[in-house]
DOKEBA-62460 format. One line per 3 residues: number of its first residue (from 1); for each residue x, y, z of C-alpha. Coordinates in Angstrom, 3 decimals, padded with zeros to 6 digits. Last residue first. Layout:
// DOKEBA-62460
NUM	X:Y:Z | ...
***
This chain:
// DOKEBA-62460
302	085.356:134.572:287.746 | 082.054:136.428:287.604 | 083.061:140.185:286.872
299	086.248:139.138:285.210 | 085.381:139.491:281.568 | 082.547:141.378:282.276
296	084.647:144.887:283.708 | 082.991:145.917:287.327 | 085.439:144.860:290.041
293	088.647:144.261:287.428 | 088.431:147.441:285.861 | 087.779:149.787:289.303
290	090.441:147.677:290.796 | 093.149:149.699:289.133 | 096.136:148.016:289.765
287	098.468:148.003:292.583 | 102.148:148.339:291.220 | 104.698:147.136:293.730
284	103.129:144.799:295.935 | 101.847:143.032:292.415 | 105.374:142.781:290.968
281	106.585:141.282:294.387 | 103.437:138.981:294.560 | 104.171:137.434:290.774
278	108.141:137.070:291.452 | 107.013:134.723:294.556 | 104.556:132.818:292.184
275	106.663:131.800:289.587 | 108.325:128.988:291.679 | 104.020:127.252:291.852
272	104.648:126.290:288.247 | 101.022:125.809:287.813 | 100.140:129.512:288.011
269	096.072:128.783:288.106 | 096.799:126.406:290.959 | 098.819:129.475:292.619
266	096.186:132.125:292.227 | 093.694:130.451:294.241 | 096.325:129.456:296.989
263	097.508:133.080:296.817 | 093.731:133.884:297.229 | 093.076:137.266:295.505
260	093.138:140.545:296.917 | 092.778:142.925:293.772 | 096.866:142.679:293.112
257	097.317:139.275:293.247 | 094.782:139.100:290.411 | 096.385:141.968:288.318
254	099.623:140.451:289.058 | 098.858:136.601:288.182 | 095.975:138.052:285.160
251	099.061:140.270:283.402 | 101.970:137.531:283.639 | 099.673:135.061:281.318
248	099.086:137.591:279.088 | 102.565:138.780:278.668 | 103.739:135.238:277.842
245	101.127:135.347:275.809 | 102.304:138.482:273.892 | 101.392:141.865:273.846
242	103.285:144.797:272.483 | 101.982:148.098:273.446 | 100.758:150.924:270.535
239	097.536:151.227:271.247 | 096.229:150.765:268.204 | 093.927:147.789:268.844
236	095.579:145.998:265.110 | 098.875:145.743:266.932 | 097.194:143.475:269.741
233	095.148:141.503:267.221 | 098.537:140.342:265.443 | 100.456:140.024:268.134
230	098.212:137.393:269.612 | 097.694:135.673:266.504 | 101.398:135.531:265.836
227	102.173:134.385:269.433 | 099.350:131.418:268.904 | 100.876:131.054:265.418
224	104.331:129.703:266.872 | 102.727:128.077:269.362 | 101.740:126.051:266.207
221	097.600:125.624:266.137 | 095.735:122.549:264.822 | 094.667:121.475:261.586
218	090.794:122.220:260.564 | 092.021:124.140:257.271 | 091.075:127.405:258.644
215	093.367:126.963:261.232 | 092.338:125.223:264.724 | 091.455:125.727:268.057
212	089.917:122.945:270.449 | 092.141:120.454:268.816 | 090.476:116.860:268.373
209	086.704:116.729:268.126 | 084.261:117.959:265.271 | 085.688:115.034:262.863
206	087.387:116.436:259.136 | 085.466:116.626:255.871 | 086.894:120.138:255.204
203	083.425:121.995:255.230 | 082.268:119.914:258.463 | 085.392:121.401:260.111
200	085.076:124.627:258.783 | 081.604:124.887:260.045 | 081.934:123.317:263.278
197	084.816:125.645:264.092 | 082.235:128.562:263.016 | 079.820:127.614:265.939
194	083.007:127.004:268.391 | 083.971:130.476:268.189 | 080.879:131.910:269.330
191	080.128:129.514:272.134 | 083.901:130.236:273.019 | 082.747:133.869:273.271
188	079.805:133.214:275.439 | 082.048:131.394:277.935 | 084.119:133.450:278.288
185	081.714:136.045:279.311 | 080.028:133.457:281.761 | 082.969:132.974:283.458
182	085.946:130.497:283.353 | 087.933:127.709:285.499 | 091.126:126.211:284.940
179	091.502:122.229:285.882 | 095.028:121.643:286.782 | 097.687:119.499:285.063
176	101.478:120.917:285.583 | 103.673:118.739:282.995 | 100.962:118.000:280.705
173	096.919:118.589:280.726 | 095.038:121.522:280.813 | 091.460:120.883:281.785
170	089.137:123.617:281.024 | 086.156:125.200:282.933 | 082.681:126.380:282.514
167	080.218:124.148:283.985 | 078.295:123.393:280.769 | 081.482:124.344:278.288
164	083.516:121.972:279.809 | 086.058:121.746:277.538 | 089.269:119.778:277.364
161	086.984:117.149:274.959 | 087.587:119.633:272.678 | 091.878:119.458:272.730
158	093.774:122.135:274.182 | 097.229:121.478:272.950 | 097.383:125.228:270.903
155	096.488:126.494:274.468 | 098.804:124.562:276.134 | 101.933:125.352:273.969
152	101.256:129.615:274.336 | 100.837:129.096:278.148 | 097.386:129.508:280.435
149	096.967:132.319:282.593 | 093.106:131.272:282.912 | 091.303:134.898:282.276
146	094.451:136.027:279.773 | 094.575:132.959:277.490 | 090.797:132.049:277.349
143	089.927:135.111:275.871 | 092.847:135.940:273.722 | 091.958:132.356:272.054
140	088.097:133.424:271.773 | 088.237:136.699:270.415 | 090.794:134.971:268.008
137	088.820:132.472:267.179 | 085.964:134.775:266.406 | 088.112:137.141:264.748
134	089.181:134.632:262.552 | 085.649:132.341:261.218 | 084.589:136.034:260.445
131	082.025:138.353:262.632 | 084.864:140.723:263.143 | 084.968:142.629:266.842
128	087.875:142.143:267.737 | 088.493:145.518:269.285 | 086.926:144.471:272.961
125	089.829:141.892:273.612 | 092.277:144.950:272.820 | 090.246:147.299:274.955
122	090.211:144.664:278.085 | 093.695:144.143:277.994 | 094.799:147.711:278.157
119	092.282:148.188:280.545 | 093.862:145.837:283.005 | 097.272:147.902:282.831
116	100.206:145.476:280.954 | 103.260:142.983:282.241 | 106.170:142.268:281.577
113	108.251:139.880:284.014 | 111.410:140.474:283.508 | 113.912:137.491:284.708
110	116.964:138.378:286.639 | 120.031:136.974:285.198 | 122.792:135.832:287.495
107	126.018:136.709:286.262 | 127.517:133.249:285.001 | 131.564:132.230:286.343
104	132.970:129.505:284.508 | 135.582:127.943:286.485 | 133.571:125.709:288.598
101	132.316:124.174:285.571 | 135.680:122.505:284.714 | 135.329:120.321:288.000
98	132.593:118.568:285.981 | 135.275:116.741:283.974 | 134.826:113.011:285.546
95	135.039:110.370:283.266 | 133.824:107.597:284.843 | 131.717:106.591:281.464
92	128.185:105.802:282.482 | 128.208:108.068:285.800 | 130.773:110.865:284.831
89	129.277:111.035:281.292 | 126.165:111.790:282.190 | 127.671:114.348:284.941
86	128.928:115.778:281.855 | 126.081:116.102:280.178 | 123.745:117.294:282.784
83	126.611:119.812:283.055 | 126.394:120.703:279.577 | 122.899:121.462:279.987
80	123.133:123.353:283.162 | 125.607:125.665:281.342 | 123.335:126.274:278.702
77	120.629:127.232:280.119 | 122.075:129.873:282.140 | 124.024:131.460:279.392
74	120.405:131.175:277.370 | 119.461:132.772:280.687 | 121.305:136.205:280.321
71	123.908:135.884:277.867 | 124.647:135.447:274.508 | 127.798:135.843:271.541
68	130.314:136.866:273.486 | 129.833:134.474:276.174 | 129.845:131.654:274.073
65	133.337:131.910:272.716 | 134.340:132.024:277.231 | 132.163:129.126:277.711
62	133.443:126.760:274.530 | 137.222:128.110:276.192 | 136.162:126.487:279.668
59	134.991:123.148:278.222 | 137.839:122.720:276.479 | 139.701:123.564:279.562
56	138.080:120.818:280.509 | 139.155:118.116:278.644 | 137.671:115.602:275.842
53	140.228:113.291:273.993 | 139.235:110.232:275.668 | 135.123:111.150:274.643
50	135.977:111.133:271.171 | 136.157:113.029:268.210 | 138.061:115.960:269.418
47	138.821:118.223:266.291 | 139.210:121.556:267.567 | 136.370:121.471:264.652
44	134.443:118.846:266.772 | 134.229:119.949:269.680 | 132.621:123.019:268.740
41	129.859:121.069:267.017 | 129.515:118.901:270.123 | 128.484:121.888:271.953
38	126.099:123.173:269.627 | 124.539:119.811:269.638 | 124.678:119.659:273.543
35	123.011:123.077:273.257 | 120.113:121.991:270.535 | 119.039:119.124:272.636
32	118.819:121.719:275.545 | 116.877:123.674:274.083 | 114.759:120.823:271.930
29	113.853:119.841:275.457 | 112.584:123.142:277.112 | 109.804:123.602:273.750
26	108.880:119.931:274.454 | 108.381:120.526:278.645 | 110.905:119.102:280.391
23	109.908:116.190:282.823 | 113.667:114.791:282.638 | 114.418:110.942:283.179
20	113.590:109.585:279.934 | 114.253:112.405:277.545 | 117.521:113.324:279.127
17	118.492:109.092:278.837 | 117.267:109.046:275.068 | 119.109:112.663:274.806
14	122.402:111.427:276.170 | 122.454:108.048:274.274 | 122.290:110.532:271.262
11	125.449:112.456:272.353 | 127.332:109.341:272.845 | 127.264:108.282:269.126
8	128.160:111.807:268.383 | 131.329:111.833:270.899 | 132.070:108.122:269.309
5	132.859:106.683:272.543 | 131.076:103.496:271.323 | 131.264:100.572:274.096
2	128.583:101.833:276.299 | 129.135:101.256:279.504
***
């Protein structure tokens, strides 16, 4: 049992415990950490500094206030974060306040898996026609995001060593390790980009290894910059449709399932297997135009 019962100290110990025991992604961990910090700040505003002053009524009050500002998945995640903290307090400090969570009712939030038509994605990709570094990089990014279904966070973390051009596949490392194939059309787009990338790295006196996708200064991308690039290229296509990396990810799985792809193959691409039933349901409801799937070079050789 830890001797220091100050909430600020206990919360820091809890963050270390959470990082050690949970296989959260970096973004999920930061979200949970922020949730707990907001909860601790709420307690401090109520003059609660130590564990012995904490009671269930304050926890209920916190959620009542929180529900007026937020809804849906944010509420659910916040409750999950507080629950993990209370379980930690029960185990390490013999303070049992978990019953108070039973008083907190949160309406179940149904995640919306937004997608766009195959033809729309193809038209955006084909609209990126410049011969400069940015155009070639952005087109390669768009191709990989759509044809492999990886997340923005996974794309930014890709290293040169994760790319196998001769055998046409990517090694995605992280919470869900998997090997994702791509076709000749995508390989050509990547190869064209790599020529420009090599020029940039030489100009900046940097190793040609490291991150696969880089900025003009040779540094790696951020998750936010990936989102901004996809949004910018989608807007520039002039189709009036907002596309994000998540929309591209949703779309490829729905398109593949709709056109008869094997569930096992899609499940392997997806990584997070619990999402497959959601995409299957949408695919059953929205059959796509298979003409695009079977005739366009982006997916023809997948």
